[in-house]
C-alpha positions in Angstrom: 7.3 33.0 -51.5 3.8 31.7 -51.8 4.8 28.3 -50.4 5.7 29.9 -47.0 2.2 31.4 -46.8 0.6 28.0 -47.5 2.8 26.4 -44.9 1.9 29.2 -42.4 -1.9 28.7 -43.0 -1.6 24.9 -42.6 0.3 25.3 -39.4 -2.3 27.8 -38.1 -5.1 25.3 -38.9 -3.2 22.5 -37.1 -2.7 24.6 -34.0 -6.3 25.7 -33.9 -7.4 22.1 -33.9 -4.9 21.3 -31.1 -6.3 24.2 -29.1 -9.9 23.0 -29.6 -9.0 19.5 -28.5 -7.0 20.8 -25.5 -10.0 23.0 -24.4 -12.3 19.9 -24.5 -9.8 17.9 -22.4 -9.5 20.7 -19.9 -13.3 20.9 -19.5 -13.5 17.1 -19.0 -10.8 17.2 -16.4 -12.5 20.0 -14.6 -15.8 18.0 -14.5 -13.9 15.0 -13.0 -12.3 17.3 -10.4 -15.6 18.9 -9.5 -17.0 15.4 -8.8 -14.1 14.6 -6.5 -14.0 17.8 -4.4 -17.3 19.7 -4.5 -20.8 18.9 -3.3 -23.0 17.9 -6.2 -26.1 19.2 -4.4 -24.9 22.8 -4.8 -27.0 24.7 -7.4 -23.9 26.0 -9.2 -22.0 22.7 -9.1 -21.4 22.5 -12.9 -20.6 26.2 -13.2 -18.0 26.5 -10.4 -14.8 27.9 -11.9 -11.6 26.1 -11.1 -8.5 28.2 -11.4 -5.2 26.3 -12.1 -1.9 27.3 -10.6 1.5 27.0 -12.3 3.2 23.7 -11.9 6.7 23.8 -10.5 9.1 21.0 -9.9 9.2 19.8 -6.2 12.4 20.0 -4.3 14.7 17.0 -4.8 13.8 14.1 -2.5 16.0 11.5 -0.9 14.1 8.2 -1.1 14.9 5.6 1.5 13.8 2.4 -0.2 14.7 0.0 2.7 12.8 2.2 5.2 9.8 2.2 2.9 9.8 -1.6 2.6 10.0 -1.9 6.4 7.1 0.5 6.8 5.0 -1.3 4.2 5.6 -4.7 5.8 4.4 -3.3 9.1 1.5 -1.1 8.0 0.1 -2.6 4.9 -3.6 -3.3 5.5 -3.6 -6.5 3.3 -0.6 -7.9 5.2 -2.3 -7.2 8.5 -5.4 -9.0 7.4 -3.3 -12.0 6.3 -1.6 -12.0 9.7 -4.9 -12.0 11.5 -6.0 -15.0 9.4 -2.8 -16.8 10.2 -3.4 -16.2 13.9 -6.9 -17.6 13.6 -5.6 -20.7 11.8 -3.0 -21.2 14.6 -5.8 -21.1 17.1 -7.7 -23.7 15.0 -4.6 -25.9 14.9 -4.3 -25.8 18.7 -8.0 -26.5 19.2 -7.9 -29.5 16.8 -4.8 -30.8 18.5 -6.5 -30.7 21.8 -9.4 -32.6 20.4 -7.1 -35.5 19.7 -5.8 -35.8 23.3 -7.3 -38.0 25.9 -10.3 -36.6 27.7 -10.2 -36.9 31.5 -13.2 -35.7 33.4 -13.3 -35.6 37.2 -16.2 -34.6 39.3 -16.9 -34.3 43.0 -20.4 -33.8 44.4 -21.4 -32.9 48.0 -24.9 -33.0 49.3 -26.9 -32.6 52.5 -30.1 -34.6 53.4 -32.8 -33.7 55.9 -35.4 -36.2 57.2 -39.0 -35.2 58.0 -42.5 -36.5 58.2 -44.0 -39.5 60.1 -41.8 -42.4 61.1 -43.4 -45.7 62.1 -41.8 -47.8 64.9 -42.3 -51.5 64.4 -41.9 -54.4 66.8 -40.0 -57.7 66.3 -40.5 -59.8 63.2 -40.6 -59.1 59.5 -42.5 -56.9 59.0 -43.1 -56.3 62.6 -46.3 -54.7 63.9 -46.4 -50.9 64.2 -46.1 -50.2 67.9 -45.5 -46.4 67.8 -44.7 -43.4 65.5 -42.8 -40.2 65.7 -43.3 -36.9 63.9 -40.6 -34.6 62.5 -41.6 -31.2 61.2 -40.1 -28.8 58.7 -38.0 -27.1 61.4 -36.3 -30.4 62.2 -35.5 -30.9 58.5 -33.9 -27.5 58.3 -32.0 -28.3 61.5 -30.6 -31.5 59.9 -29.4 -29.4 56.9 -27.7 -26.6 58.9 -26.0 -29.1 61.3 -25.0 -31.3 58.4 -26.2 -34.5 60.1 -26.6 -36.5 56.9 -23.9 -35.4 54.4 -23.2 -37.3 51.2 -20.1 -37.4 49.0 -19.8 -38.6 45.4 -16.5 -38.7 43.3 -16.0 -39.9 39.8 -13.3 -40.0 37.1 -14.1 -40.6 33.4 -11.4 -41.0 30.7 -11.9 -41.3 26.9 -9.2 -41.7 24.2 -9.8 -41.6 20.4 -8.4 -44.7 18.6 -7.5 -45.0 14.9 -8.1 -42.4 12.2 -10.8 -40.4 13.9 -12.7 -37.3 12.8 -10.6 -35.3 15.3 -7.4 -36.3 13.6 -8.8 -35.5 10.1 -9.8 -32.0 11.4 -6.3 -31.5 12.8 -4.8 -32.4 9.4 -7.0 -29.9 7.6 -6.2 -27.2 10.1 -2.4 -27.8 9.7 -2.8 -27.7 5.9 -4.7 -24.4 6.0 -2.1 -22.9 8.4 0.7 -23.9 6.0 -1.1 -22.5 3.0 -1.7 -19.2 4.8 1.9 -19.0 5.8 2.9 -19.4 2.2 0.3 -16.8 1.1 1.6 -14.3 3.7 5.2 -14.9 2.6 4.4 -14.4 -1.1 2.3 -11.3 -0.3 5.2 -9.8 1.7 7.5 -10.4 -1.3 5.0 -8.7 -3.6 4.7 -5.7 -1.2 8.4 -5.3 -1.1 8.6 -5.4 -4.9 5.8 -2.8 -5.2 7.6 -0.4 -2.8 10.9 -0.9 -4.6 9.1 -0.2 -8.0 7.4 2.9 -6.6 10.8 4.1 -5.2 12.4 3.5 -8.6 9.7 5.5 -10.3 10.4 8.5 -8.1 14.1 8.4 -8.8 13.5 8.0 -12.5 11.1 10.9 -12.7 13.5 13.1 -10.7 16.1 12.4 -13.4 13.6 13.0 -16.1 12.9 16.5 -14.8 16.5 17.5 -15.2 16.8 16.1 -18.8 13.4 17.6 -19.9 14.4 21.0 -18.5 17.6 20.9 -20.5 15.7 19.9 -23.6 13.3 22.7 -23.1 16.1 25.3 -22.7 17.8 24.1 -25.8 14.5 24.2 -27.7 14.0 27.8 -26.6 17.5 28.7 -27.7 17.0 27.0 -31.1 13.7 29.0 -31.6 15.5 32.2 -30.8 18.2 31.4 -33.3 15.7 30.5 -36.1 13.8 33.7 -35.5 17.0 35.7 -35.8 17.9 33.9 -39.0 14.4 34.5 -40.4 14.7 38.2 -39.6 18.1 38.2 -41.4 16.6 36.2 -44.4 18.8 33.1 -43.9 15.9 30.8 -42.6 12.4 29.9 -43.6 9.0 30.0 -41.9 8.9 26.2 -42.0 12.0 25.9 -39.8 10.6 28.5 -37.4 7.3 26.5 -37.2 9.3 23.3 -36.6 11.3 25.0 -33.8 8.0 26.2 -32.3 6.6 22.7 -32.4 9.7 21.3 -30.9 9.6 23.9 -28.1 5.9 23.1 -27.4 6.7 19.4 -27.2 9.7 20.0 -24.9 7.5 22.1 -22.6 4.9 19.3 -22.5 7.6 16.8 -21.8 8.9 18.8 -18.9 5.4 19.3 -17.5 4.6 15.6 -17.9 7.8 14.7 -16.0 6.8 17.0 -13.1 3.3 15.6 -12.9 4.7 12.1 -13.1 7.1 12.8 -10.3 4.3 14.2 -8.1 2.2 11.2 -8.8 5.0 8.8 -8.2 5.7 10.4 -4.8 2.0 10.0 -3.8 2.2 6.3 -5.0 5.3 5.7 -2.9 3.6 7.0 0.2 0.4 5.2 -0.6 1.9 1.8 -1.3 3.3 1.7 2.2 -0.2 1.7 3.7 -2.5 0.0 1.1 -2.3 -1.6 -2.3 -2.4 0.9 -5.2 -5.7 1.2 -6.9 -7.7 0.7 -3.7 
C-alpha cells in the first residue's frame, strides 16, 4: 500500500540523520583522542587515521571490596597528605608543651691565664716606692698557659618558669585545637574514601549484571526481527513492524555496547580510586 512506502521513506530519512549525527560525534571523539595520545607538533596530526577495534565484554571479575578499601586507606595520596599534616601538628603540640615547662640552664666555663710584661716591686708603705722590676716575655706567658698555672672555673645555674596565662600556654591551646581538627578531618576523609571505593565496587558489579541482561535483550531483539521479516515475506506483517523491530534491535545493541563500556570505565575507576581521588 502507499502508506508503507511513505513510512519507509520517513524511516530512511530518520536513519540518514542519525548516521550524520553519529559521524560528527565520531569525528569529535577522534579529535579528543588525538590530543590525548599523539604529538600535536607532527605535521599530519589532524589527519592521522584512528582505527577502532570491536568491543568485547571483559571476563567476569571477582571484586574484593574490603581489600580495595584497605588498599585505598593505605595508598590514597590525599590521606597520606593528611597524615603528614597530622604528624606536623603533633610535633607542634610537643614543641608548644615544652615551651610551657620550666627552663633550666646550666653552664660551666674553664679558662687559663698567662701573665706577661713588666712587674714593679714596691717597698713598704702604701703605695710603697718602686725598688725593683721584673720582665716576663711572651714565652713565659705561653709557659703559664701550657702548665695551667693560673686556671679559672665559673659555674652558673639559671631557672625560669612562666606564671599565669602566658603566650606559651595560648600557643599550646592553639596547637592542640589544630591537632584535634586535623584528626577529625582525617577520620572523615577515611570514611569518604571507604564510601567511594564501595561505590566504585558496586558500579563494577552492577555493570557486570547489566551486560548479561543487555545481551539477552539484544538476542531477543534479533529473534523478533527475524520473525517479523519472515512474517513480512509471508504477507502477515507490515513494513512498520519490521522498522520498529529494527529500531528495537539497534537500541538493544547500543545498550549492550554501553554496558560494556560502562563496565570497563567502572573497572578503571575502581583501580584509580584506591590511589587517588577520581577526577584528579
